[in-house]
N, C-alpha and C positions, 0 to 999 in steps of 0.2 A: 504380430507377436513383440514384446517390449524387453529391450537387456538394461542391465543398470549392475552397479557395484552394491554389493548389501554387507556392509563393514568387512570391507575387502576382498570380498568373493562376488566372483559373479554371478548374476542371478538371471533367467531368462523364465519370462511368464508370459503365457496366453491360456485362451480359454477361460479368462477370466473375468468377470462382471465387472464393465468400466465403471459402474457406479460404488465402485469400493474403496474406500478411503487408505492412504497409504498408512494410517493408523490401524483401521478394522484390519488389513494384510498383515501387520507385522504380528500382533494379538491371535487372530483365529489361522493364518495361515501356516506363519513362521514360529510358531509359539513362543515372540520374543514379545515378554511382556513387560518388561520396566519401562516401555513408554505406556502410560495412562490416559483413560480418557475421563473427563471432570464436566466436560461441556457441550464437548462435538459441534462447537462453534468459534469457536476461535475463538474463546476471551480470558481461559485460565490459563493457558500454559503448560497442563501437565503433560501435553501432548507432544512437546516441541522435540524435535529430533536435527538435527545437521544435513542439511545439500550440499554436494560439490556441482556447480557446473563448470564445465570447460571455456574457458574464452576462447576467443579467436586464435589466440598465441598460443593454446593449450592449456593455458597454468590454470589449477582450479579455482572459483571464486566460492568459499562457504560460508552460510548462511544459515540460521537460526530458521525454523519452519512450522507453523501447525501442522501437525500430520493429523488431525481430525477432519479438516475440511481441505487437504491436499489429495487428490484422483491417484490413484496407480499408478494410471499409466503415464501420469507426469512425470514421473522418473525416468523414461526412457534417454538414454546417455547420461546421466545423470552418477552423481557416488551418493548411497545413503547410509550414514552413520549413526548409530541407534547408542544408546547407554550401555549396548553388553559390549560393546568394543575396548569398554576402559573397564573392565573385569582384573585385568590383568595387576601384580604388583609388580614395582611400586605404582601408586595412580597416578592421575594427572593433579595436576597442581588445583585446580578447583576441589578434585574430591580431597584431598589434604586440609584446603582450607577451611572447606564445611565441617569436615570433624574437629581440627585444631580450634575452630572458632563457635562452635557447637550450629552450625545453620540449619541443620536438620531437628525435625521436632515431629508431628506425626508421621511423618515420610512422604505421604500420597503426594505431595506436589515437586518432591525432592529431584526427580529424575530430570523436570521437566526445567526448573531451576538449575541443577550442572548442565544442561546442554546448554541452554540459553548464554553461560558465564563460558563455558567451555568454546564456543561462536565466537565469541568476543576475542578471549585469548589467544585463537587462532588469526585473527585479524589486528591485531597489533602492529605487526608490520615495522616492529623499533619505535614506535611512538608511545609515549606517555599515557597511561588509560587515565583521565581522570574520573570522579564520583559520579560527574555529569553521563558518561559512557556508560558506566557502571548502571547507573537506575534506568539510563532510555531499554537496555538490554534485557534487564528485567522487569520493568512497565509491561510486559505481557504475561510476567506470572505470577499468577495468585497465590499468597501461601494463609490457607485457612486460619492456620496459627498465629499470626502477625507477626511473626518473628523475623522481622526484614532485616533490623538491626544487624542481629550476626550472619545472617547472608552477606550483605552490602559489606561486612567486615573481610567473612570470607573471600566477597571477590577482589577487595583491596588486597589481601596475601596474597591471592592466586597469578594476580597479574606483575607482581616486582618478580615473579619466577620462571626460569626457563624449563621447558617440556620438551625431548627427546625420546621418540619408542626407544628400545635397547634393542630393536631389531626392524630391519625394514619389511618384515611379517606381519608389524603390529596392524590392526584392524584400521587404525585409523592414522596412518604415517603419511598421509599427504599433511592433514591438521599442523604438522610439526613442522614440515620442510615446502609446503607452499607449491610443491611440484606438480608436473603433469604425470595423469598416471598413464601408465601407456594401454593399462586395461581398459579403458575409457577409448582411446584412441582406436581399437580394435572394434570397437561398437557402430552398427550400421548408422549412418547420416542422412541416408532418404528417407522414404517417408514409411509411416507404420502402421500397423492396424492394429487394435486391440477388440475380442468378440467374446462375448459371454456364449454359452450355449442356448440361450434363452431368446438369441438373436439383439442383444445391446451391441453398440459398437461406438469404440473411438477409434477417430482417425487423429494422426498428428502430420500433419504435410509438413516438408522442410522448406517451400518455396510458394512463394505468391501466388505462380502459374497454378500450380498444386490445389490452395486453398481457393482460388475463383473457382475453378473446374468443379472441386465439391460442394462448394456454395451453389452453383447453377444445378449440380445434379440433386443435393439434398437440400430447398431452399430452407425447410422446416426444421433442419436440424438447429441443434443448442451450441452456439460459441461458447468455449471456456479458456481462461487465460488462466489467473492464478487459483479460481475457483472460491474466492474467497466469503462470496456470496452465494453463488449458483449453490456450492456444496449443501447451502444450508436449508434447499430444497430437498435434499435427498436425506441429511441428518435429521432436521427437525419438522420436516413436510414428510418425511417420509415416502419422495416419490421415488419413482422410477423413472430418468430418463435414457429412450431409448438407444439415442444418435449423438453424440457430442464431436466437436468437430475443435480439437485447439489450434489455438494460435501462438501460440508460447513458441516451437521452435522457427519460426519463419522469421527469418532472419532483419528481412525488411522492413516489418511492425515493429524490432527491438530498436532500432537505429535513433539516437540520439546525436543531430551535430546543428553547428550555426550553417545557414544557407541566407547570404544576403545580411537584410537586419531583421531574420527571422531565425528562430530556435524552431525546430520540425523535431518533434520527438513523437515514435511511433507508437502507433497502439498498447502495442504487448510490451510496451517497457514498462518496469517496474518502478514504484514510488522508491525505492531507494538508488534506482539506476538515473533518474532524471531529475531526483530529487539536486544536487550540488550545481548541474549545470543550468536551471532554471531558478533556483536559488541567486546567482553568480550574475544574475539579469537582476532578478526584482527581489531582494533580500527579503521580503516577509514570507515568503513562501516556505522558509527552512524552519521558522518556527512553529508553522502553522504544519506541514507534514507530519514534523516530528511527533504533533497531535492525530494525527491521521492513524486510527489503531494504534495496535504494536508494532514492534521490531519484526518480530515474525511477520504479522499482516504485511508490512511494506516490503518484505525482501518478496511477497509471491503475487499481491495486489495490483494491478494495472491501470493504469490513465483510459485504457480504451475502454476497460471493464468500468470506471468509476463515471463514465459518461455515457455508455450506452446502458446502462443499469435503470438511469434516468429516473435515479430517486429525489426528489422533492430536496433533502438532506445530505444529498451527495457532498463532499468538500471540494471536490475540483472544480467543478462548471461556474460556483458565481464569482471566484476570481478569472477567471477566464475571459467569462463572458464581460467582464470588468474591462479586459485589456484588450478587448476586438480580436479574441483567436477564433483563425480559420478551423474549421473541420473539414478533414479528408476522408471523404466516404468511397469505398470502392465493392468490385464486384463482378461480377461477370460481364457487364456493359462496358466495363472500364471505370475511371476515378470521376468523381464530381466535389465539388466544394462550397463549403456555407460556411455563413458565422455561426459560434458554437450556440449563441442564445436563439436560433433559429431551428435547431435540431428537435428543440422539445414541443410538443403538441398536445401534453394533455399528461392527465396524474400516468407515470409510466407510461408514455407513448412517444414514442419517436419517429423522425423523419425516413429510416432507415427502410427501404424499399425488399421486397424478397429476392434473398441470394444477395442482399449486402452486409455491410462489414464497414466496423471504424480502422482505415487504415492510418490517421496520424492524427497531430495537432501543431498549428504554426502558431506561434506566441510573438510577436513581435518586441525586439529590444527596445529598451525605453530611450523616449525623446526628450528633449532638454525639458527642466524643470518639469518632469514627469514621475509622480511616488505613488507606491501600491501601499495603503494599509490594508491588512486584512485582520480579522479578528473572528476567533470562533467562542462561540460559549455553550458548555455543556455542563452535564452535574458531574463528571468526575473531569480531571487533568488529562490521565492519560487513559489510552485505550476507553474512549468513549463517542458517539454518536450525536451530531450536532441537534441544539436544540433552533438556533441560531446563529447563520455565518455571515459575516460582513464583508463584503471584498469594494473598495473603493480606489479608481483611478482619476488622481488630480493633477491636472496642469495648473500650476501657480503662479504667476507673472505680475510681478511689481505688487504683490498682495491681493491678487483678484482674480476669481479663476475664471480661468477663460477656458476650459474646458472639463464634464468630469463624466465618471460612468460610475454606477454605484447598483453595485448585484446583489441580490440575499438567496440565500438556501434556508427552507424551513419556515417559509412565509406565505407561501403559494402552492400551489398543485405542480410547479416546475421550477425552477430556479429561477430567477427573475430581475429585471433591471427595473428601479425605484421613477421612473420617467418624470412624474413629477416632482418628486424631488429634487432630481435634476435640475429641474426648469428653476426651481425656486436657487438654483445654487449657483445657477452659470452666469458668469457677468459680473458677480454680487463679489462685495472682500471677502477675502476667506476670513471669518469671524464670529463671533458669537451671535450676532442679531441674525448672520444670512444662515449660521446652520440651524437656529431657534427655528427658523421659517420653514428651512428643507426637513426638520423632524415632522414640522404639524402636518406636512406633505404627507408625508409617509401615509398618513389615515387614509389618504384617496389612491394610494398607490397599493395595498396591500389588506387584506380581509381572513388575516390570517386564523386558521383553527385551532381547538384547545386537545389535547392528546395528553400522553403521560411524561411526556420530555416539558410539556411548559404550556400552559394558557395561551389563549389569544391573546389578553391585555399583557400579559410579561413579554410575549414574544415582542408586540409593538412598542413596548416600549423601549425594551433592550436594543431593538433596531436602530431606533434614535437614539438610546445613550452611547453605542456603537459609532454612528456619526459625531458625537461633541470627543471622545474619545481620540477619536483622529485628530480633531482638533487641538486637542492639547498636545498626544504627540507631538504632532509638529513644531508646538514651541508657539505657536501662534495664540493661544487660548492663556487663561488665568487658571492658575497653579501650578504643579510640577509636573512637565511632560513625561519625566521619569519614570513619576511611579505610573506610568498608565502603559508604559512601553514592554514592561517585564512579565508582566501578571496576567498571565490568558487563563486563567482558572474560569 
């Protein structure tokens, strides 16, 4: 049985299909229909709700998520807030702003837009909200009526206004006070299980030991963290997954800490959790992570999921390969480590052995004269999948490339290094002639495929252009480097 708060009221759920999404549970079981289904794939944002997760101090961290690809079992010990929590008058400043600025048109996407902006409003913490923050919060919400200007105006108006419920019984009182909810503290914190009448099971272990035991006993089970990709098998391919084991309640897998000269990131840490500490060491990660899905996706998706998914166009593996990151695997037999680049054995194939799971990733801190460049190319700026992603770690001393690692996604069946291009650069001046030689060598490193995102020829050409872009951005090439560092389209 799982237990959580729904709009301020305790809910206990048992004997329910663990394949059920939060969205479907809300609409079919609870008849809370303000939350809409638009795409069932986490792209449009019509299903956006807010979850509150207690941190170690008991304070609640509120985030907007896609309920269409978040499984109901993930709610245990959390707070779930839907638009129905704001039905009382007077409304939230975001609702008032949407009315005042004529932000609602057909209305289908409006509930999700309101919830995204309410989540941003709750995260202000006394800081001034900029237009960039509003745009980021709305990056996962599609308005099919194309009324974005009044929606942004509504966000601007709302972020300048204070909101406090009239009494402590308001279903969303925590959003205003950001205080601990005593109801959540009463919920059991040990292992939980959700089962259906047809035998489907969802285990949510609360310790690394319990996770190891479950993986030993059920090596054919499917691991689930944020479910931003796994849930598509349910919503798009209409599969029924018989046994799921969640890793998101295992504290050891959510850690993010500096240890000697490495940043250790737990596999269950979400993009939003590791973005800041990773970007503090390697600044190019900040802009790349902001383009990785939408804010709703980044609040749920995890580093371990992006790696273990083994997609050739996953965004995190190329820069991790460029940084010589170490992958720590765990399982019934204990831990073992390997370079990230050795983990991928073929298309969607990894070195994971039966019962194993990704434990953490260890990323080295920058050394003197090292710099990382990351460039993502996709059809849309926001919430889109890469056609090509290039990540280049370069060590340049006195104008000479003394060390380099060039990694790409979207160029082969796995994320991979461009070994011949590296050889062409190593020991050469960091200049146009050397980069041109490395670009020519890319044709011997990769034979990319053509698909719906890009042709093979386009991929090969743009991969070379990204190397030249790094040259210009470093100020070592001709032209204005400032024109190259801010345009990530």
